[in-house]
VEXPA-275739 format. One record per residue (C-alpha): residue number from 1; x negated, y, z negated. Coordinates in nm, 3 decimals. Example, Ala and Ser with C-alpha at 12.3 -4.5 7.8 and 13.67 -1.06 7.14 Angstrom:
TINU     n        c1        c2        c3
TINU     1    -1.230    -0.450    -0.780
TINU     2    -1.367    -0.106    -0.714
***
This chain:
TINU     n        c1        c2        c3
TINU     1     4.752     1.597     3.521
TINU     2     4.419     1.748     3.471
TINU     3     4.447     1.918     3.131
TINU     4     4.130     2.121     3.123
TINU     5     4.232     2.253     3.502
TINU     6     4.570     2.315     3.397
TINU     7     4.393     2.522     3.109
TINU     8     4.182     2.746     3.353
TINU     9     4.458     2.814     3.573
TINU    10     4.660     2.913     3.225
TINU    11     4.298     3.175     3.149
TINU    12     4.277     3.299     3.496
TINU    13     4.626     3.397     3.477
TINU    14     4.625     3.574     3.150
TINU    15     4.328     3.751     3.278
TINU    16     4.488     3.832     3.569
TINU    17     4.771     4.024     3.362
TINU    18     4.512     4.237     3.208
TINU    19     4.345     4.343     3.443
TINU    20     4.682     4.428     3.654
TINU    21     4.612     4.182     3.917
TINU    22     4.901     4.039     4.088
TINU    23     4.872     3.700     4.331
TINU    24     4.777     3.916     4.604
TINU    25     4.523     4.099     4.416
TINU    26     4.363     3.757     4.265
TINU    27     4.397     3.622     4.667
TINU    28     4.175     3.934     4.775
TINU    29     3.925     3.837     4.489
TINU    30     3.820     3.542     4.703
TINU    31     3.648     3.810     4.962
TINU    32     3.564     4.076     4.688
TINU    33     3.282     4.045     4.481
TINU    34     3.371     4.304     4.197
TINU    35     3.689     4.242     4.169
TINU    36     3.612     3.825     4.136
TINU    37     3.321     3.927     3.881
TINU    38     3.610     4.117     3.657
TINU    39     3.812     3.848     3.671
TINU    40     3.567     3.594     3.584
TINU    41     3.492     3.812     3.262
TINU    42     3.788     3.864     3.212
TINU    43     3.880     3.457     3.197
TINU    44     3.606     3.374     3.009
TINU    45     3.793     3.612     2.716
TINU    46     4.118     3.464     2.783
TINU    47     3.993     3.134     2.697
TINU    48     3.945     3.291     2.314
TINU    49     4.283     3.348     2.301
TINU    50     4.328     3.007     2.442
TINU    51     4.120     2.843     2.193
TINU    52     4.384     2.629     1.989
TINU    53     4.499     2.417     2.229
TINU    54     4.218     2.232     2.167
TINU    55     4.158     2.148     2.526
TINU    56     3.805     2.107     2.658
TINU    57     3.671     2.448     2.860
TINU    58     3.504     2.371     3.219
TINU    59     3.131     2.364     3.199
TINU    60     3.072     2.642     3.379
TINU    61     3.330     2.888     3.401
TINU    62     3.241     3.171     3.621
TINU    63     3.174     2.936     3.945
TINU    64     3.486     2.752     3.864
TINU    65     3.654     3.077     3.837
TINU    66     3.549     3.132     4.194
TINU    67     3.661     2.806     4.355
TINU    68     4.017     2.880     4.153
TINU    69     4.059     3.160     4.330
TINU    70     3.981     3.031     4.638
TINU    71     4.188     2.742     4.594
TINU    72     4.439     3.025     4.535
TINU    73     4.379     3.190     4.817
TINU    74     4.407     2.864     5.046
TINU    75     4.734     2.764     4.846
TINU    76     4.900     3.099     4.945
TINU    77     4.818     3.066     5.288
TINU    78     4.930     2.755     5.298
TINU    79     5.244     2.782     5.180
TINU    80     5.319     3.055     5.404
TINU    81     5.221     2.822     5.680
TINU    82     5.382     2.543     5.509
TINU    83     5.754     2.715     5.497
TINU    84     5.701     2.863     5.864
TINU    85     5.584     2.457     5.981
TINU    86     5.858     2.309     5.814
TINU    87     6.105     2.499     5.967
TINU    88     5.952     2.437     6.327
TINU    89     5.769     2.104     6.391
TINU    90     5.523     2.002     6.167
TINU    91     5.209     2.121     6.260
TINU    92     5.082     2.491     6.288
TINU    93     4.674     2.679     6.342
TINU    94     4.506     2.338     6.432
TINU    95     4.646     2.171     6.116
TINU    96     4.908     1.912     6.099
TINU    97     5.070     1.894     5.740
TINU    98     5.231     1.663     5.526
TINU    99     5.504     1.906     5.336
TINU   100     5.618     1.720     5.054
TINU   101     5.884     1.916     4.790
TINU   102     6.079     2.066     5.046
TINU   103     6.441     1.950     5.073
TINU   104     6.496     1.662     5.335
TINU   105     6.859     1.532     5.401
TINU   106     6.921     1.163     5.374
TINU   107     7.241     1.006     5.497
TINU   108     7.391     0.797     5.217
TINU   109     7.701     0.643     5.452
TINU   110     7.676     0.308     5.627
TINU   111     7.572     0.325     5.965
TINU   112     7.914     0.190     6.130
TINU   113     8.107     0.483     5.893
TINU   114     7.970     0.704     6.160
TINU   115     8.175     0.812     6.488
TINU   116     7.950     0.864     6.782
TINU   117     7.818     1.222     6.871
TINU   118     7.649     1.339     7.128
TINU   119     7.406     1.640     7.196
TINU   120     7.685     1.873     7.355
TINU   121     7.906     1.877     7.061
TINU   122     7.598     1.954     6.826
TINU   123     7.500     2.293     6.686
TINU   124     7.165     2.380     6.589
TINU   125     7.101     2.380     6.178
TINU   126     7.402     2.198     6.131
TINU   127     7.407     1.847     5.978
TINU   128     7.690     1.666     6.162
TINU   129     7.830     1.470     5.892
TINU   130     8.001     1.143     5.889
TINU   131     7.865     1.106     6.328
TINU   132     7.597     0.934     6.404
TINU   133     7.399     0.997     6.772
TINU   134     7.332     0.761     7.004
TINU   135     7.016     0.715     7.235
TINU   136     6.816     0.603     7.467
TINU   137     6.444     0.668     7.462
TINU   138     6.293     0.777     7.793
TINU   139     5.991     0.884     7.769
TINU   140     5.636     0.756     7.606
TINU   141     5.607     0.864     7.234
TINU   142     5.338     1.096     7.042
TINU   143     5.259     1.130     6.673
TINU   144     5.148     1.394     6.481
TINU   145     5.289     1.431     6.160
TINU   146     5.618     1.213     6.306
TINU   147     5.691     1.017     6.555
TINU   148     5.806     1.249     6.892
TINU   149     5.992     1.096     7.186
TINU   150     6.209     1.214     7.432
TINU   151     6.556     1.052     7.397
TINU   152     6.915     1.067     7.622
TINU   153     7.257     1.021     7.506
TINU   154     7.569     0.835     7.655
TINU   155     7.583     1.133     7.888
TINU   156     7.269     1.122     7.994
TINU   157     7.119     1.461     7.880
TINU   158     6.751     1.411     7.743
TINU   159     6.619     1.583     7.415
TINU   160     6.320     1.608     7.195
TINU   161     6.338     1.335     6.892
TINU   162     6.095     1.418     6.621
TINU   163     6.151     1.110     6.312
TINU   164     5.918     1.178     6.033
TINU   165     5.811     0.936     5.687
TINU   166     5.914     0.591     5.909
TINU   167     5.670     0.307     5.870
TINU   168     5.447     0.243     6.155
TINU   169     5.220     0.016     5.998
TINU   170     4.866     0.149     6.108
TINU   171     4.999     0.210     6.498
TINU   172     4.973     0.590     6.574
TINU   173     4.817     0.604     6.910
TINU   174     4.765     0.413     7.224
TINU   175     4.958     0.166     7.395
TINU   176     5.063     0.013     7.064
TINU   177     5.254     0.350     6.984
TINU   178     5.401     0.274     7.354
TINU   179     5.490    -0.097     7.246
TINU   180     5.687    -0.002     6.944
TINU   181     5.857     0.274     7.103
TINU   182     5.896     0.149     7.483
TINU   183     6.140     0.328     7.772
TINU   184     6.465     0.187     7.734
TINU   185     6.431     0.132     7.372
TINU   186     6.842     0.142     7.203
TINU   187     6.846     0.409     6.875
TINU   188     7.024     0.577     6.658
TINU   189     7.047     0.838     6.430
TINU   190     7.275     0.922     6.102
TINU   191     7.425     1.264     6.039
TINU   192     7.126     1.435     6.289
TINU   193     7.065     1.822     6.305
TINU   194     6.922     2.004     6.558
TINU   195     6.624     2.208     6.421
TINU   196     6.477     2.541     6.535
TINU   197     6.139     2.420     6.624
TINU   198     5.807     2.500     6.852
TINU   199     5.929     2.285     7.133
TINU   200     6.028     2.415     7.494
TINU   201     6.372     2.448     7.417
TINU   202     6.306     2.575     7.095
TINU   203     6.496     2.305     6.880
TINU   204     6.413     1.955     6.833
TINU   205     6.658     1.653     6.632
TINU   206     6.484     1.645     6.348
TINU   207     6.485     1.320     6.088
TINU   208     6.337     1.286     5.784
TINU   209     6.449     1.024     5.596
TINU   210     6.348     0.651     5.761
TINU   211     6.633     0.484     5.666
TINU   212     6.868     0.729     5.870
TINU   213     6.679     0.609     6.192
TINU   214     6.775     0.274     6.336
TINU   215     6.632     0.037     6.589
TINU   216     6.955    -0.080     6.769
TINU   217     6.989    -0.465     6.962
TINU   218     7.202    -0.470     7.259
TINU   219     7.451    -0.644     7.032
TINU   220     7.483    -0.407     6.775
TINU   221     7.894    -0.368     6.712
TINU   222     7.875     0.038     6.702
TINU   223     7.738    -0.041     7.082
TINU   224     8.030    -0.245     7.149
TINU   225     8.255     0.075     7.377
TINU   226     7.937     0.271     7.477
TINU   227     7.849     0.308     7.807
TINU   228     7.562     0.478     7.950
TINU   229     7.522     0.685     8.201
TINU   230     7.259     0.494     8.358
TINU   231     7.224     0.063     8.328
TINU   232     6.959    -0.042     8.082
TINU   233     6.648    -0.209     8.226
TINU   234     6.680    -0.567     8.293
TINU   235     6.499    -0.799     7.962
TINU   236     6.217    -1.052     8.015
TINU   237     6.090    -1.328     7.765
TINU   238     6.087    -1.176     7.452
TINU   239     5.951    -1.493     7.257
TINU   240     5.630    -1.439     7.494
TINU   241     5.589    -1.124     7.459
TINU   242     5.590    -1.202     7.047
TINU   243     5.337    -1.448     7.046
TINU   244     5.126    -1.246     7.263
TINU   245     5.113    -0.941     6.977
TINU   246     5.084    -1.202     6.730
TINU   247     4.758    -1.354     6.883
TINU   248     4.623    -1.021     6.893
TINU   249     4.747    -0.959     6.504
TINU   250     4.954    -0.675     6.646
TINU   251     5.238    -0.872     6.411
TINU   252     5.479    -0.538     6.379
TINU   253     5.472    -0.546     6.773
TINU   254     5.515    -0.909     6.695
TINU   255     5.842    -0.871     6.441
TINU   256     5.998    -0.587     6.706
TINU   257     5.955    -0.839     7.007
TINU   258     6.092    -1.120     6.829
TINU   259     6.373    -0.896     6.704
TINU   260     6.457    -0.836     7.055
TINU   261     6.428    -1.198     7.154
TINU   262     6.703    -1.320     6.866
TINU   263     6.964    -1.015     6.980
TINU   264     6.964    -1.168     7.318
TINU   265     6.956    -1.528     7.222
TINU   266     7.272    -1.751     7.206
TINU   267     7.123    -2.048     7.184
TINU   268     7.101    -2.174     6.785
TINU   269     6.794    -2.378     6.889
TINU   270     6.651    -2.073     7.002
TINU   271     6.714    -1.895     6.744
TINU   272     6.569    -2.119     6.458
TINU   273     6.194    -2.097     6.638
TINU   274     6.234    -1.693     6.705
TINU   275     6.333    -1.682     6.310
TINU   276     6.030    -1.906     6.217
TINU   277     5.769    -1.693     6.400
TINU   278     5.921    -1.364     6.308
TINU   279     5.884    -1.514     5.927
TINU   280     5.476    -1.562     6.022
TINU   281     5.440    -1.212     6.133
TINU   282     5.620    -1.093     5.782
TINU   283     5.434    -1.218     5.600
TINU   284     5.121    -1.071     5.738
TINU   285     5.253    -0.737     5.716
TINU   286     5.380    -0.819     5.388
TINU   287     5.732    -0.775     5.443
TINU   288     5.814    -1.039     5.177
TINU   289     6.193    -1.034     5.172
TINU   290     6.246    -0.998     5.569
TINU   291     6.003    -1.372     5.536
TINU   292     6.232    -1.521     5.302
TINU   293     6.518    -1.433     5.486
TINU   294     6.388    -1.550     5.830
TINU   295     6.268    -1.880     5.691
TINU   296     6.588    -1.945     5.481
TINU   297     6.785    -1.909     5.806
TINU   298     6.581    -2.134     5.953
TINU   299     6.616    -2.405     5.662
TINU   300     6.996    -2.335     5.723
TINU   301     6.955    -2.379     6.077
TINU   302     6.794    -2.744     5.975
TINU   303     7.036    -2.850     5.715
TINU   304     7.303    -2.789     5.943
TINU   305     7.150    -2.996     6.214
TINU   306     7.001    -2.788     6.449
TINU   307     6.694    -2.939     6.607
TINU   308     6.506    -2.841     6.898
TINU   309     6.264    -2.613     6.705
TINU   310     5.823    -2.688     6.654
TINU   311     5.646    -3.007     6.499
TINU   312     5.714    -2.961     6.144
TINU   313     5.960    -2.694     6.119
TINU   314     6.076    -2.786     5.823
TINU   315     5.714    -2.786     5.634
TINU   316     5.664    -2.410     5.791
TINU   317     5.943    -2.286     5.693
TINU   318     5.936    -2.396     5.333
TINU   319     5.538    -2.290     5.323
TINU   320     5.623    -1.994     5.449
TINU   321     5.957    -1.934     5.203
TINU   322     5.691    -2.027     4.933
TINU   323     5.485    -1.768     5.016
TINU   324     5.774    -1.511     5.064
TINU   325     5.886    -1.599     4.697
TINU   326     5.495    -1.521     4.595
TINU   327     5.484    -1.139     4.732
TINU   328     5.841    -1.077     4.627
TINU   329     5.712    -1.203     4.260
TINU   330     5.964    -1.481     4.217
TINU   331     5.665    -1.759     4.084
TINU   332     5.903    -2.015     3.981
TINU   333     6.071    -2.049     4.260
TINU   334     5.785    -2.024     4.489
TINU   335     5.617    -2.349     4.273
TINU   336     5.979    -2.524     4.362
TINU   337     5.946    -2.429     4.729
TINU   338     5.578    -2.579     4.707
TINU   339     5.658    -2.927     4.518
TINU   340     5.942    -2.933     4.776
TINU   341     5.694    -2.911     5.074
TINU   342     5.487    -3.135     4.897
TINU   343     5.788    -3.381     4.941
TINU   344     5.748    -3.304     5.338
TINU   345     5.384    -3.410     5.311
TINU   346     5.195    -3.473     5.078
TINU   347     4.850    -3.422     5.240
TINU   348     4.886    -3.097     5.368
TINU   349     4.578    -2.841     5.251
TINU   350     4.857    -2.544     5.278
TINU   351     5.083    -2.708     5.025
TINU   352     4.779    -2.773     4.791
TINU   353     4.623    -2.458     4.775
TINU   354     4.940    -2.243     4.781
TINU   355     5.048    -2.482     4.491
TINU   356     4.716    -2.382     4.290
TINU   357     4.697    -2.034     4.370
TINU   358     5.098    -2.001     4.228
TINU   359     5.011    -2.176     3.887
TINU   360     4.713    -1.951     3.825
TINU   361     4.974    -1.666     3.850
TINU   362     5.219    -1.847     3.668
TINU   363     4.943    -1.826     3.400
TINU   364     4.806    -1.498     3.446
TINU   365     5.143    -1.348     3.376
TINU   366     5.273    -1.557     3.086
TINU   367     4.936    -1.623     2.914
TINU   368     4.745    -1.321     3.029
TINU   369     4.451    -1.537     3.155
TINU   370     4.236    -1.317     3.384
TINU   371     3.904    -1.434     3.555
TINU   372     3.789    -1.070     3.501
TINU   373     3.450    -1.115     3.677
TINU   374     3.591    -1.258     3.960
TINU   375     3.873    -0.928     4.018
TINU   376     3.591    -0.720     3.979
TINU   377     3.445    -0.837     4.290
TINU   378     3.780    -0.822     4.427
TINU   379     3.825    -0.490     4.412
TINU   380     3.477    -0.364     4.534
TINU   381     3.548    -0.263     4.870
TINU   382     3.956    -0.456     4.870
TINU   383     4.221    -0.279     5.089
TINU   384     4.425    -0.058     4.924
TINU   385     4.718    -0.113     5.096
TINU   386     4.694    -0.491     5.031
TINU   387     4.722    -0.490     4.639
TINU   388     4.514    -0.721     4.478
TINU   389     4.623    -1.106     4.435
TINU   390     4.703    -1.114     4.068
TINU   391     5.043    -1.135     3.830
TINU   392     5.160    -0.878     3.642
TINU   393     5.158    -0.927     3.248
TINU   394     5.277    -0.735     2.998
TINU   395     5.178    -0.791     2.637
TINU   396     5.391    -0.689     2.321
TINU   397     5.519    -0.381     2.437
TINU   398     5.851    -0.274     2.557
TINU   399     6.019     0.035     2.771
TINU   400     6.193     0.264     2.505
TINU   401     6.383     0.597     2.482
TINU   402     6.205     0.797     2.262
TINU   403     6.493     1.046     2.142
TINU   404     6.305     1.155     1.812
TINU   405     6.015     1.303     2.008
TINU   406     6.238     1.412     2.271
TINU   407     5.982     1.256     2.551
TINU   408     6.230     1.015     2.694
TINU   409     6.123     0.694     2.825
TINU   410     5.812     0.521     2.698
TINU   411     5.608     0.252     2.689
TINU   412     5.613     0.119     2.265
TINU   413     5.468    -0.154     2.115
TINU   414     5.694    -0.460     1.967
TINU   415     5.446    -0.572     1.685
TINU   416     5.097    -0.436     1.581
TINU   417     4.801    -0.462     1.808
TINU   418     4.452    -0.554     1.745
TINU   419     4.116    -0.383     1.955
TINU   420     4.058    -0.632     2.297
TINU   421     4.458    -0.707     2.255
TINU   422     4.533    -0.734     2.696
TINU   423     4.842    -0.442     2.692
TINU   424     4.926    -0.458     3.096
TINU   425     4.795    -0.597     3.420
TINU   426     5.076    -0.455     3.704
TINU   427     5.034    -0.506     4.062
TINU   428     5.107    -0.182     4.270
TINU   429     5.507    -0.162     4.409
TINU   430     5.380     0.037     4.709
TINU   431     5.021     0.154     4.817
TINU   432     4.848     0.405     5.025
TINU   433     4.530     0.548     5.148
TINU   434     4.437     0.870     5.216
TINU   435     4.459     0.966     5.601
TINU   436     4.163     0.957     5.771
TINU   437     4.182     1.292     6.003
TINU   438     4.015     1.553     5.857
TINU   439     4.278     1.811     6.007
TINU   440     4.586     1.660     5.794
TINU   441     4.628     1.825     5.482
TINU   442     4.979     1.726     5.244
TINU   443     5.094     2.053     5.107
TINU   444     5.339     2.011     4.800
TINU   445     5.590     2.278     4.742
TINU   446     5.745     2.208     4.410
TINU   447     5.349     2.302     4.230
TINU   448     5.213     2.541     4.572
TINU   449     4.912     2.301     4.609
TINU   450     4.742     2.119     4.803
TINU   451     4.775     1.728     4.752
TINU   452     4.607     1.404     4.866
TINU   453     4.778     1.299     5.139
TINU   454     4.772     0.882     5.060
TINU   455     5.027     1.106     4.797
TINU   456     5.243     1.132     5.134
TINU   457     5.161     0.854     5.299
TINU   458     5.302     0.617     4.972
TINU   459     5.668     0.757     5.066
TINU   460     5.631     0.600     5.342
TINU   461     5.519     0.289     5.229
TINU   462     5.767     0.312     4.920
TINU   463     6.054     0.372     5.190
TINU   464     5.896     0.052     5.379
TINU   465     5.942    -0.130     5.081
TINU   466     6.323    -0.056     5.060
TINU   467     6.408    -0.115     5.391
TINU   468     6.245    -0.484     5.360
TINU   469     6.356    -0.507     5.031
TINU   470     6.645    -0.336     4.903
TINU   471     6.645    -0.557     4.573
TINU   472     6.370    -0.271     4.478
TINU   473     6.542     0.010     4.550
TINU   474     6.733     0.031     4.225
TINU   475     6.418     0.026     4.015
TINU   476     6.237     0.277     4.208
TINU   477     6.516     0.523     4.166
TINU   478     6.485     0.432     3.776
TINU   479     6.180     0.608     3.802
TINU   480     6.175     0.966     3.665
TINU   481     6.145     1.198     4.003
TINU   482     6.157     1.543     3.804
TINU   483     6.454     1.818     3.687
TINU   484     6.664     1.772     4.073
TINU   485     6.599     1.350     4.041
TINU   486     6.682     1.219     3.680
TINU   487     6.646     0.838     3.600
TINU   488     6.910     0.676     3.828
TINU   489     6.934     0.419     3.524
TINU   490     6.633     0.207     3.339
TINU   491     6.532    -0.098     3.365
TINU   492     6.273    -0.371     3.126
TINU   493     5.922    -0.538     3.183
TINU   494     6.072    -0.817     3.334
TINU   495     6.295    -0.612     3.580
TINU   496     6.131    -0.684     3.900
TINU   497     6.064    -1.132     3.871
TINU   498     6.441    -1.066     3.707
TINU   499     6.588    -0.869     4.025
TINU   500     6.846    -1.087     4.196
TINU   501     6.710    -1.161     4.584
TINU   502     6.996    -1.109     4.894
TINU   503     7.022    -1.355     5.147
TINU   504     7.103    -1.123     5.455
TINU   505     6.961    -0.745     5.509
TINU   506     7.115    -0.478     5.375
TINU   507     7.026    -0.118     5.448
TINU   508     6.871     0.076     5.154
TINU   509     6.861     0.456     5.194
TINU   510     6.529     0.597     5.115
TINU   511     6.620     0.931     5.022
TINU   512     6.264     1.122     5.143
TINU   513     6.322     1.405     4.894
TINU   514     6.354     1.182     4.612
TINU   515     6.085     0.944     4.677
TINU   516     5.837     1.244     4.689
TINU   517     5.978     1.374     4.396
TINU   518     5.923     1.060     4.292
TINU   519     5.541     1.014     4.416
TINU   520     5.460     1.331     4.256
TINU   521     5.541     1.263     3.894
TINU   522     5.450     0.881     3.895
TINU   523     5.194     0.809     4.120
TINU   524     4.799     0.683     4.030
TINU   525     4.530     0.790     4.192
TINU   526     4.334     0.466     4.303
TINU   527     3.969     0.548     4.316
TINU   528     3.613     0.532     4.107
TINU   529     3.641     0.772     3.814
TINU   530     3.333     1.016     3.786
TINU   531     3.256     1.193     3.419
TINU   532     3.316     1.563     3.402
TINU   533     3.493     1.815     3.559
TINU   534     3.475     1.743     3.886
TINU   535     3.727     1.524     3.910
TINU   536     3.762     1.163     4.079
TINU   537     3.679     1.037     4.439
TINU   538     4.064     0.937     4.542
TINU   539     4.115     0.710     4.797
TINU   540     4.436     0.610     4.780
TINU   541     4.737     0.647     4.579
TINU   542     4.978     0.339     4.375
TINU   543     5.331     0.353     4.212
TINU   544     5.366     0.103     3.958
TINU   545     5.707     0.078     3.778
TINU   546     5.595    -0.014     3.425
TINU   547     5.291     0.132     3.394
TINU   548     5.505     0.476     3.516
TINU   549     5.625     0.486     3.154
TINU   550     5.297     0.510     2.978
TINU   551     5.336     0.869     2.860
TINU   552     4.987     0.960     3.005
TINU   553     4.713     1.203     3.159
TINU   554     4.694     1.174     3.534
TINU   555     4.260     1.165     3.509
TINU   556     4.079     1.077     3.281
TINU   557     4.056     1.412     3.072
TINU   558     3.797     1.279     2.717
TINU   559     3.474     1.057     2.705
***
């Protein structure tokens, strides 16, 4: 938090109290020169009262007061819109609003424990605990601040569905969005609810947490006794479709196509190919958990004597598993996989380059051996969502509880350090860029302030990370999320590399309310910092697991 910004706000509120201005009067001062002048003068005197805080005063108080009053007005207006919008459709006044800080339901029960429900048995505003809504998409989708489409239940009744915070991997509109949610797709929503909205019939089924929405494959156990009012459209060559998407670098669509093919394929030989192809698409999406599981399945097939895959399938699967383990930050295991790949083909260039890269990462992690000049070159213009290719390094520090200072947890030194010692280098657990759409705004109800849209997008990125690799969920939930969401546990600086990896997919609960709180409290702005009160050029936000333990100012406030 920018402390000079905090102090200005405190001074304005103190001045308003002296003048007898309530929140409405402060807001009106934005359009009343006389009232604004009085508030500016009173604010100047308020800074004298606050002088013992030791915090720098903004350089141009009158202009700063005018700007802050304008923000007060905008915040009140936006809060009113936000509260109304949150109850309706997520869109108001020509603005798409990303609402943060509102209560958002998240189911914690596994999918298989729910009993089916249909639209006719649902009630508006009620959350139907212990029930699951089975759906089939019957319209093309649209994206505003969430994904929206029409779907029918098993009785053939059609209703409007809206899903928020679902990872779309950059797909927002056009044929690709249609392909991601094609007609006839089977899906499910855990513990659904009708919300009042501005749709034609006045309500819609709303899903706020990504883990509550499921794409269903035809062989899903929950569909075993389900009969649809109309038959499902015939399937086709999913492998060819996936290969086509992959060639166009539409990797998420490729993953979905390969997954559909796996669900319809009983031949072990064909399944091997699907897994191998899906692993490569998952790697390009940074879905390292999925890539690791897919390549492990391929190697299990080959070990069992199943053949019929592409030439050098074992080598390809081993290299891809090594790359997946790199992304999961299990570097020793990645190095072992490259050694196995060398045994299969000592001349393969990809093996040698991959092994050399992992050895460099191990040197960075264990000795702090970084090429800073090269990293600076990479950082200029590097796309935020990808993250720089570096390892985590932690110097003589540990995470400890600071009970004597009543400050919760923090990072402390384990022994004396000198100037120039490297303390922390950490790769973000997740990053997200600001939305480029001018009419999309983020609003934080917990502080009544506008927020970077990257903070809202970061919630979706964290959900995607957890849904791909459920082993990170306990670590994310170990972060402080404000009074409502205390940490679920503690962790060490080595938590990421020490966590066990599950050989099968498990569904992590992506609690949107909690992830929003964690993002708002812990995320760092990623941008070029400017000197002065003007602030910084935030183009993205990132969540860093260990760095979140630093007791810090979110933005530089000293020179």
